[in-house]
C-alpha positions as a printed Julia matrix, in Angstrom:
413×3 Matrix{Float64}:
 44.24  -32.6   85.66
 47.75  -31.49  84.76
 46.84  -30.89  80.9
 44.0   -28.48  82.03
 46.66  -26.66  84.24
 49.28  -26.62  81.15
 46.47  -25.09  79.03
 45.73  -22.39  81.37
 49.2   -21.72  81.83
 49.76  -21.32  78.3
 46.94  -19.18  77.59
 47.48  -16.79  80.66
 51.17  -16.48  81.63
 52.99  -13.81  79.72
 56.25  -15.61  79.37
 54.55  -17.75  76.48
 54.12  -14.72  74.4
 57.79  -15.13  73.39
 57.07  -18.04  71.43
 53.43  -17.41  70.67
 54.1   -14.15  68.88
 56.51  -15.5   66.24
 54.13  -18.23  65.31
 51.25  -15.84  64.87
 53.25  -13.5   62.68
 54.6   -16.18  60.56
 50.96  -17.66  60.28
 49.65  -14.04  59.34
 52.3   -13.73  56.79
 51.11  -16.51  55.21
 47.41  -15.58  55.3
 48.36  -12.39  54.02
 50.01  -13.92  50.9
 46.94  -16.01  50.35
 44.73  -13.23  50.44
 46.73  -11.19  47.93
 46.88  -14.33  45.91
 43.31  -15.45  46.15
 41.17  -12.27  46.73
 40.52   -9.54  44.25
 41.85   -6.1   44.85
 38.99   -3.74  45.45
 39.49   -0.26  44.1
 38.11    2.62  46.13
 40.38    5.31  47.04
 43.83    4.08  45.57
 43.32    5.52  41.95
 42.3     8.91  43.44
 45.27    9.21  45.66
 47.34    8.58  42.65
 45.46   11.29  40.57
 45.93   13.64  43.2
 49.76   12.66  43.87
 50.38   13.39  40.1
 49.0    16.78  40.48
 51.47   17.33  43.22
 54.36   15.91  41.23
 53.38   18.27  38.17
 53.9    21.1   40.53
 50.39   22.03  42.1
 50.76   23.36  45.55
 47.25   24.8   45.98
 45.4    22.18  47.97
 41.99   23.4   46.83
 42.9    22.45  43.3
 44.43   18.91  43.91
 41.54   16.58  43.06
 40.79   13.08  42.08
 37.75   11.02  40.57
 36.33   10.55  44.16
 36.68   14.14  45.47
 39.29   16.65  46.72
 42.46   15.97  48.89
 41.35   16.08  52.56
 44.34   14.94  54.41
 47.43   16.64  55.73
 50.87   16.71  53.8
 52.54   13.74  55.07
 49.6    11.7   53.19
 50.79   13.33  50.08
 54.55   12.5   50.75
 53.78    8.89  51.74
 51.82    8.29  48.37
 54.12   10.06  46.04
 56.63    7.54  47.24
 54.28    4.77  46.68
 53.43    6.42  43.04
 56.99    6.22  42.18
 57.41    2.79  43.38
 54.4     1.15  41.86
 54.81    2.77  38.29
 52.56    5.46  38.93
 50.01    3.46  40.85
 49.65    1.0   38.04
 51.31   -2.02  39.78
 48.62   -2.98  42.09
 50.17   -6.02  43.31
 53.4    -4.48  44.31
 51.17   -1.72  46.35
 49.18   -4.96  47.85
 52.78   -6.49  48.83
 54.02   -3.16  50.39
 50.7    -2.72  52.51
 51.06   -6.49  53.56
 54.54   -5.55  54.82
 53.21   -2.5   56.68
 50.28   -4.55  58.22
 53.02   -7.29  59.71
 55.38   -4.44  60.91
 52.28   -2.82  62.53
 51.15   -6.12  64.07
 54.7    -6.5   65.51
 54.66   -3.23  67.03
 51.25   -3.71  68.55
 52.35   -7.01  69.96
 55.39   -5.43  71.57
 53.34   -2.95  73.28
 51.03   -5.77  74.67
 54.19   -7.41  75.76
 55.39   -4.27  77.87
 52.31   -4.41  79.89
 52.29   -8.2   80.58
 49.32   -8.77  78.3
 48.17  -12.71  78.38
 48.69  -14.76  75.45
 45.07  -15.57  74.89
 44.75  -12.04  73.68
 47.32  -12.12  70.94
 45.25  -14.49  68.47
 42.55  -11.96  68.22
 45.32   -9.6   66.75
 45.74  -12.02  63.59
 41.87  -12.75  62.83
 40.33   -9.64  61.72
 38.81  -10.07  58.31
 38.08   -6.38  57.85
 41.66   -5.17  59.15
 43.31   -7.13  56.34
 40.94   -6.08  53.82
 41.78   -2.33  55.04
 45.64   -2.81  54.48
 45.93   -5.18  51.4
 42.72   -4.64  49.6
 41.87   -1.19  49.79
 45.45    0.32  50.77
 43.8     3.06  52.8
 46.05    5.8   54.38
 44.45    4.7   57.59
 46.79    1.78  57.84
 49.93    4.09  57.52
 48.56    6.12  59.98
 47.92    3.04  62.31
 51.38    2.02  62.1
 52.64    5.34  63.04
 50.29    5.62  66.0
 51.41    2.47  67.47
 55.06    3.56  66.99
 54.24    6.9   68.81
 52.5     4.68  71.73
 55.55    2.13  71.95
 58.06    5.21  72.25
 55.48    6.78  74.86
 55.82    3.39  76.69
 59.57    3.21  76.68
 59.82    7.07  77.79
 61.33    8.13  74.47
 59.17   11.3   74.7
 60.83   13.29  71.8
 60.56   10.26  69.41
 56.95    9.55  70.65
 55.9    13.33  70.01
 57.6    13.37  66.64
 56.03   10.03  65.6
 52.6    11.11  66.96
 52.63   14.5   64.95
 54.04   12.96  61.77
 51.01   10.8   62.1
 48.4    13.71  62.51
 50.05   14.61  58.92
 48.96   11.75  57.67
 45.21   11.97  59.01
 43.74   13.6   61.76
 42.26   10.9   63.47
 45.29   10.76  65.69
 44.32   14.14  67.24
 41.82   12.39  69.24
 45.18   11.04  71.4
 45.93   14.75  72.39
 44.15   14.8   75.82
 45.87   11.93  77.34
 49.45   12.68  75.61
 49.25   16.13  77.14
 48.59   14.78  80.49
 51.38   11.87  80.33
 53.89   14.52  79.38
 52.85   17.02  82.14
 53.2    14.1   84.76
 56.48   12.69  83.24
 58.52   15.84  82.18
 56.85   18.9   83.51
 55.47   22.01  82.0
 58.52   23.5   80.71
 59.58   20.35  78.54
 55.88   19.69  77.66
 55.97   23.06  76.1
 58.83   22.49  74.15
 57.47   19.28  72.9
 54.32   20.9   71.93
 56.52   23.16  69.99
 58.1    20.39  68.39
 54.46   18.76  67.2
 53.67   22.24  65.75
 56.7    22.49  63.97
 56.76   19.06  62.46
 53.12   20.0   61.05
 54.45   23.41  59.93
 57.52   21.7   58.13
 55.32   18.93  56.51
 52.94   21.77  55.4
 55.36   24.39  54.09
 55.49   24.0   50.18
 51.49   24.3   50.51
 51.3    27.04  53.1
 53.53   29.22  50.97
 50.57   28.99  48.07
 47.38   29.13  49.98
 47.7    28.59  53.65
 44.06   28.9   54.31
 43.17   26.35  51.64
 45.72   24.21  53.1
 44.33   24.2   56.72
 40.65   23.97  55.51
 41.32   20.79  53.42
 43.71   19.0   55.38
 41.85   19.62  58.59
 38.3    19.96  57.38
 36.18   20.11  60.26
 32.97   21.26  58.43
 33.05   18.03  56.11
 29.53   16.74  55.6
 29.09   13.18  56.51
 27.12   10.89  54.48
 24.65    8.62  56.21
 24.9     5.78  53.82
 28.45    5.06  54.65
 28.1     5.47  58.49
 29.11    2.04  60.47
 28.38    3.64  63.98
 25.2     5.59  64.12
 22.99    4.13  61.38
 20.36    2.88  64.16
 19.37    6.54  65.24
 17.87    7.35  61.42
 19.11    9.76  59.01
 17.17   12.57  60.02
 18.68   12.64  63.67
 22.04   11.58  62.19
 22.35   14.77  59.97
 20.88   17.13  62.59
 22.79   19.95  64.27
 21.42   18.8   67.57
 23.04   15.49  67.25
 26.39   16.84  66.5
 26.23   19.22  69.24
 25.13   16.59  71.69
 28.41   14.31  70.49
 30.73   17.0   71.09
 29.01   17.68  74.66
 29.65   14.04  75.39
 33.3    14.08  74.26
 34.0    17.08  76.34
 32.32   15.5   79.13
 33.89   12.02  78.94
 37.33   14.05  78.61
 36.75   15.88  81.66
 35.85   12.4   83.44
 38.74   10.76  82.29
 40.97   13.53  83.28
 40.4    13.24  86.72
 41.54    9.76  86.64
 44.67   10.39  84.23
 46.07   12.59  86.75
 45.69   10.02  89.54
 49.73    9.3   89.56
 50.25   13.06  90.99
 48.34   11.93  93.94
 46.09   15.31  93.71
 43.01   15.93  91.96
 42.61   17.49  88.76
 42.32   21.31  90.05
 45.34   20.97  92.49
 47.49   19.22  89.67
 46.9    22.11  87.28
 47.83   24.66  89.92
 50.98   22.62  90.63
 51.91   22.38  87.14
 51.55   26.16  86.49
 53.22   26.88  89.61
 56.05   24.56  88.66
 55.7    22.66  91.85
 54.33   19.35  90.16
 56.99   16.59  90.71
 57.65   14.51  87.68
 56.45   10.71  87.9
 57.75    7.57  86.67
 54.56    6.58  84.95
 54.08    2.47  84.56
 53.67    1.39  81.02
 50.27    0.12  81.91
 49.04    3.61  82.78
 50.53    5.09  79.58
 49.02    2.55  77.07
 45.56    2.6   79.32
 45.54    6.7   79.0
 46.39    6.99  75.38
 43.77    4.22  74.31
 41.29    5.29  76.58
 41.74    8.86  74.89
 41.41    6.88  71.44
 38.15    4.9   72.34
 36.45    7.95  73.82
 36.88   10.04  70.55
 35.94    7.1   68.48
 32.72    6.53  70.61
 31.83   10.15  70.14
 32.73   10.39  66.34
 29.74   11.18  64.07
 30.6     8.83  61.64
 33.05    6.23  61.21
 33.73    4.55  57.74
 35.05    0.93  57.55
 38.69    2.04  57.35
 38.38    3.59  61.08
 38.44    0.07  62.2
 42.31    0.21  61.76
 42.39    2.39  64.66
 40.32   -0.04  66.85
 40.62   -3.27  65.81
 44.15   -3.86  67.58
 43.11   -1.81  70.7
 40.18   -3.51  71.6
 41.48   -6.49  73.47
 43.98   -4.76  75.32
 41.62   -1.89  76.45
 39.15   -4.59  77.47
 41.94   -6.37  79.43
 43.16   -3.34  80.94
 39.64   -2.47  81.9
 39.44   -5.98  83.92
 36.74   -7.23  81.92
 36.41  -11.05  82.18
 38.17  -13.03  79.71
 34.94  -14.57  78.01
 33.46  -11.06  77.73
 36.64   -9.94  76.15
 36.56  -12.36  73.49
 32.64  -12.18  73.07
 32.85   -8.22  72.83
 35.98   -8.77  70.3
 33.88  -11.19  68.22
 30.58   -9.08  68.24
 32.67   -6.05  67.11
 34.48   -7.97  64.43
 31.27   -9.33  63.1
 29.55   -5.63  63.25
 32.6    -4.36  61.03
 31.95   -6.77  58.6
 28.33   -6.16  57.94
 28.21   -4.3   54.44
 26.04   -2.0   54.24
 25.76   -1.33  58.01
 22.61   -2.2   59.65
 20.81   -1.03  62.64
 21.81   -4.26  64.66
 25.55   -3.79  63.46
 25.73   -0.27  64.34
 24.09   -0.79  67.62
 26.87   -3.61  68.48
 29.54   -1.33  67.22
 28.6     1.59  69.62
 27.72   -1.16  72.34
 30.99   -2.36  72.43
 32.79    0.92  72.4
 30.68    1.8   75.51
 32.08   -1.23  77.29
 35.45   -0.38  76.51
 35.06    3.21  77.6
 33.5     2.05  80.73
 35.78   -0.85  81.41
 38.83    1.42  80.73
 37.8     3.91  83.02
 37.32    1.61  85.92
 40.82    0.06  85.14
 42.43    3.48  85.37
 40.28    4.33  88.45
 41.64    1.21  90.33
 44.27    2.35  93.06
 46.26   -1.03  93.0
 49.18   -1.92  90.89
 47.92   -5.18  89.16
 48.48   -5.29  85.5
 51.5    -3.13  85.04
 50.2    -0.47  87.38
 47.21    0.75  85.07
 46.49    3.42  87.42
 49.77    3.42  89.67
 52.7     5.95  89.19
 55.75    5.63  91.32
 54.59    2.41  92.78
 54.11    0.16  89.83
 55.9    -3.13  89.35
 58.76   -3.11  86.86
 58.0    -3.91  83.41
């Protein structure tokens, strides 16, 4: 019937996103306003951020001495500067309503960038409503004002720049995002290979130095005072994880969760998965990983015009692989995952029914508080689905969906 064909066309043809996106953003803006108006703000880390910033403003530059009511400062320097700005805007953090409005604006800005990335790869319209329906995501931004919301915004800005082949801007944004929260380090393996494929070894090294220089400049006031203290706190790799807050691995039990063996197993799994993905990340070079590295070192690897689908799939595969192998994810980590999941599953050629079902199960699981054995199993299961799906998507040799695995032969965007 004609109406069925029309509905199917609206749900699947990318050209309809040009009018669907404004409607969704407008509707979500109204929803954000209603959330701020009707739902009470929940204090978790905002007051601690403000206490830590007040110490910085007062002249404290020793990272180990900057603390708040819920603990020490454990985020890099860009976090301090951003919340210092918010400190001054919100009357030393007391104007909670203004803070929520600012985070609503940040949420909507991030949503627009995410939708722009989806459009770049020709994502179908039925994916877009999934981007505005997350209860947990609205909470992270507007009811908690976590720094993960800021880091997520910068992450998607970086991804968009990479997809537009703005390499310097992409690296600068990505490095600044690491300066907010080190979670964005998870993108490094894919970003490194994308740069080597796209601009060659010499320029990739220069871009790597740019990323490092940004970190040094951000940290400079603190490095002058106590460099070891800054590095140990802002990139605290030895942090102890609390079982009661974990969203992902609760079902294995507290004893196993806290064990050194489990930590090492996750590390081995992560390294192994990255090695497996590396072999498909280099497919546009037309060689295997070993030949690719040889060619790069010898300066014989030609640069590739990578498709936007390949760039997005590679970066998000690096992200979801890292999140799967994370020892503990707290609720705010959903900021990095929520907007990635629909397109990761689609790029992985998962059936639409399974995409929507997987998204719904994930959304439900991340809204169970405290987490349960069932909710944590679902969190891990959907992450496994994403990792497997995106690997198969990257491993395809054709150029459908924006040339997910293609290089020079990918269709234009």
